[in-house]
C-alpha positions, 0 to 999 in steps of 0.5 A: 736612900732617903729623898729628904737627906743624904745617908752621909751628910757632908759639912762641905756640901749643904745639899746633903743635909735635910731640905728644909724648904721641902720639909716645910711644904710637907709640914703644911700639907694635911696629908703626905702620900708616900709610895714608890720603890722600895719599902726596904730602902728609899720609902723606908728611909724617906718616911723615917726622915719625915717622922724624925724631921717633923718631930724635930722641927714641929715647933718651928713649922707649927704654931703651938696654938694650931690644933695640928701641933697636937696631932702625932706627926705620923698621922699626916703620913699615908703609906700606900701599901699597894703602891710600894714593894720590897727588894727581894732578900730584904723582907726583914727590913721591910717587916721592921719598917712596917712595924716602925710605921705602925708605932709612929702612927703612919696610916697604911692604906690601899690606893683604892681606899684613898680613891673611894675616900676622895670620891674617885672610884671610877678613875 
């Protein structure tokens, strides 16, 4: 369900593996905002892939002398709480995912909070 790689990568199809070009662009960003359908599936697996791949490739994408290299990778991921929902019947997966995000250092916030932080309250 991840937007970054297939659930079952196939050796014969490189497109099923993690998209390193996209990962490097996400790595270069100060923040990566995540929202969408659904906390129990696509958002869940995409965020898990981000955390896993960022940690796996951190040395490749960041200079060890860069202050960002010392920041927990989850801290650059922002989960928009009110920009996502869960599929009915999968509430347990959503609860477990939200627990994972807290442990990984992912920031959860509401869209209005982000708008206020960016000076966009009236938009």
